N, C-alpha and C positions, 0 to 999 in steps of 0.2 A: 504494499500500500503504499502510495505516495506520502511523503512529509510534507507539512507546511511550515514555512519559515514566514516571519513577519520581519519586514526590512524596512526600516525607517529612511526615507529616501528624497524628501524634499522639505526638510527642517532649516536649511540655512544656504547660501548663496553658492557655497561649493557643491553640496549635494544638487541643487537645483541646476548647476551648470553641467554636471555629469550627467543628470537627467536629460537635458539637451543634446549633449554631444553622443550619447550612446544607447538611450532609450527612445526619444523621439524619434529616432530614425536607424536604420541599419547602418553597420560599420564594415568597410571593405577589411578583411583580414588577410589578403593575398597582395597587398602591396609589398613592396621591396621592403621597406622599413618595418613591417609588421609581421611578414612571413620568416625574415631572418632570423626572429627571435624564438620561433618556434621549434619545438623538436620535430622530428619525422613523424612520430606518432600523434602530437598533438595538431599537427597540420592536417594529418590523415582522418583522424576524427573528426576535426572542424570540418572538414569538406564532404565528409559522410552525411553529416547533420544538416550542412548549409550549403549543398552544390552550386549555389549561385555565388559564393565566396564573399558573402556579407551576411552580418547578423548583429542582432541587438547584444549587448555586454552588461554585466554589473560584477561588481567585485566587493571583495573585503580584505582589511589589513591583518598582517600577519598575527595579531593578538587572538585571532578568530581560525587559527589554522587546524585546531583539533575538532571543532565541530563543522567547518566547510569540508573536512576530509571526508565526513559522511553524506554530503551532498550528491544526489544521484541524477541521473535523466529521468525526468517526468515528475520530479518534486516541483511543488508549487510555492512561487513566491508572491507574499502580497506586500507590493510596493505603497507604504504608506506617508502620509504627511499631512498636516493642516488637519488632522482629527477626520481624515477619511482614507479609505483604500483608494488610491488613485489609479492602481492598474494591477492587474494580474499577471504572471508571467509563468511559463512553463519550463524549467531547466533543461537545458540540452546537454551540451559537454562543459565539465567542471574540471579545472586544471589547476595548477600552480606554476605561475610564470612572472615574476616582478619584471623582467624585461619588457613583455608583451605590454602587461598591465599600464607600464609607464607611457606607453605609446596611444594610450586611451585616456588617461588621467594624470595629472598632476599628483605626486605624492603626497599623503597626510603631513602636515607640519611637525607633527610628533610622532605619530605611528609608522611613519613611511608609505612605501608601495602598496596598492591593493594587490598584493599577491596573488589573492584567491580570486580568480577569474570563472565566471562563466557566461556560456551563451545561452540564448532564450528560443528554445523551438516554436514558441507561441508567446503573444504578450496582447492584453487587451485592454484599453484604457476603461477606466470604471468611475464611478462615483459614490462609493458604499460608504456610508456615514459609520463610526465606530458603533453606533447604538445597534446596529443589525449584528454585530459579534458580540455585544455585550448581552443581546437576548438569546443568544445561543446558550445550551445547557452548559455548565463548566467555567463559563466566563463572569467576570465582575463589573458591576457598571463603574464608570471612571477610571477604567484602565485605558490610559494612553500609548501603550504600546512603545515604550522609550527602549531602545537599544536592540540590536539584532537578537531575535528569538526564534529558537526551533522549538516547536510546539510538539509535545509528546504525541504517541500514536492514537490515543482516545482523542485529546483534542484536534488533532490533525483531521482525523475522519469526521468529526463535527463541524470542521468547518469546510472540507469539501462538500459535504452533505447539506449542510445548513444554508450556504451560500450558491450551491447548485453550480458548482465547478467540475468540469469533465475535461480530463487532459486527453490530448492526443495520444501518449503513450499507452494510455489505460485503454482508450477505444481500441487502439491497434491489438493491443495483446487480447483484449475479448474477442476481437473478430477473430484471431488467430487461434485462438482457444475453441470457440464456436466452429470454426471450420474442422479443426481437428475431431471435434466431437461428432460431427456431421459425417466425416469419413469414416469414422470407427463404427458409427452406427450403421452406417451404409455397408461397411464391407460384411459386418454380422449378418445383416438383414438379407443381403444377396448372396450370402454364401451357401445357405441351405444346409439342411440336415441337421447333425447335432451342433453345429456352429452357430445357429439361427438362437440357440437357448444360453450362449456364452455370456456370463457376466463381465461388461467391460471393467477393466482395470482403470481406476482413477488415474494412475500415472500415464496411461495411454492417451488421457486426454488434456494432459498438461503440456505446454510447450514453454521452453526457457527461452528463447530466443525469436525475436520479431522484427521485422525491417521496419523502418520509419518512412511514411510518404507526407509528405505536409500537404495540405489541402488547402487552396486560396479561400479566403473568406471564413476559416475555421474560427467558430464559437467557442471562447473557453469558459465564459461566464454566463449564465442565463440569468438576465435580471428581471425579467417582465413577471415571474411570479413574486419575488421578492417585494416588487414596486406594487402590486395589485394588494398584496397583503398589507403592505405599511398604509394604503389607502385605505382600505377596508378596516384595518384597525383604527386609523384616525375618525373613520365614521362613527366609531361606536363611545358613546357616553361613558368612559371605563370610571370617570369620578363619580358617578352615581350609581351606587348598588341597587340590586332588587331585593326589596324586603329589608331583612337587616345585614345580608351578608356584602362583602364589596366584590364587585365584578372586575376580574383580573385576566387578561390574556396574555399568554406566555408559549413559548416552544418547549416541548419536553422530548427527551430522548427515550425510545423504545428501542427493544431488541432488533425491530425490523428497521429502523429508522427514525428520522427526527420529524415531528409533526410540523405543520405550517402554524396553526393557531390551535390552541387547547384552552377554552374559557370556561373559568369557575366563577362561582358567585351568582348564577342565576337560579332563580326559583326551580325551574323545572328540573335542574342539574347542569352537569358539564356539557359543554358541544364541543366536538370536534369538526375542525375545518381543514381540508385541504386544497390548494388552490392550485390551479392549471393556467399557462401561458396563454392557451387558445381554447376555443369551444367545440372544436371538431370532434367526431366520434372517438377517435383514436385517445384524445384526451380525457373525455368523458369516462372511458372505459378505465384509463389509467387511475382515474381519481376514486372510482368506485373499487377498484381493489385495493387500492391503498388504504382506504378507508376503513374498510373491512378487515385488513390485516391490522392495521394500528389499533382499532378499538378494541382488540382481543388484549391488548397488552397495555391499557389505559389503567392509570392507577386507582381509578374509580370507576363504577358503572357509569357508562355517558348515556344521556338523556336524550342528544341530537348529534347527527351526522349531517354535514354539511360540504357540497362542493361549491367551489368558487372559481367563476370564470369571468373574462374581461367583457364577454358579451354572450349574449343568451344562446343556449347551445337549441338544438332542434327539439319540436315538442316529442317525438320519439325519443330522445336522448333524456329528456327530463322526464319521460315517463319510466324508461329505464333505471333512473335513479329512484326515483319514487317508490318503484316496484321494489326497492333493496331498503326501503326506509331511509333514504339519502334526500334531504332537502336539497335545493338547488339556489345559489346565490348568483347574480350576476351584476355587471354595472352597465348603468345607463346614464342618460345625459344628467339626470338628477343625483347621482350617488348608486348605491346599491339596492338593490330590489331583490326580495325573496319569491321564489317561483314554487307554488304549489307546496307550502309546507303543510301537508296532508297528514303526513305520518310522524309519529314521534319514535325513534328507535332506543329500546329499552335492551341494556345488557342484563342479562341474568347470570348469577354465579351460582 
């Protein structure tokens, strides 16, 4: 699983200049001045990941050597500054080379060269307020993420899931594994005789090496769902409780993922909401499956399940949700409207 690294990168004029030089644009690494500083292996690896001869780069000074040595392809960098995640990047090739670093950035006045260099396979500008991370399970309000921070595996998974970050490396590995599974199953089912009843060894479905192909316009972070949840949450009057309870909306971690919204303090009981970035049938099916999965792991019996969309699904899809006791919420020109709140979903233990 990919690690998540929080990298302050816009807090002072030097950082902003570095951003402009090597993140706002790709930098050629095959110029005479730069490629002469690279070892044969470094040049080959960079060319493999970036066949155009250019890439975006970032780096860290020598006091971070130990942690930077653990950086791998596919790890995710949250580039932060001014209380927002300004961009999300996926690590390509990470290497140690002070001479190459000095062709990219001036050395730090006290800590020296940015010797730990890494390229980025993908880079997407974002505008994610820190509050979205604070709202995730395991994070604290008011944390301004000072200094380079490597998140532990649990928090890394939380950020990847909670911010809907999908890396090229993970997608490529998953596609390769699915292809291996397809081939293994097909071989057994077309083999005939006793081979048709063989159990497939898990190792036969696991691949350890995948090739990398960069796709134009690759989306690293899907923001529509987060923005939809933020707008819906703002439309709720959370300062006013129902009855004697205070209404709160938060996200909770379950064994099968992180919920979009879990609302408590309602007279009827908790409500579980899953948001989707579109109202097409495939997204309705996804919301249906996720809600039925999440509700089994809720910390207390849930009174209502709701699917949230940016526009109204079709009448048939609304009926599908209602058939399983799921309400449909969608955004219209006046805000969010509920559609056919005909059923209340009661979880019995």
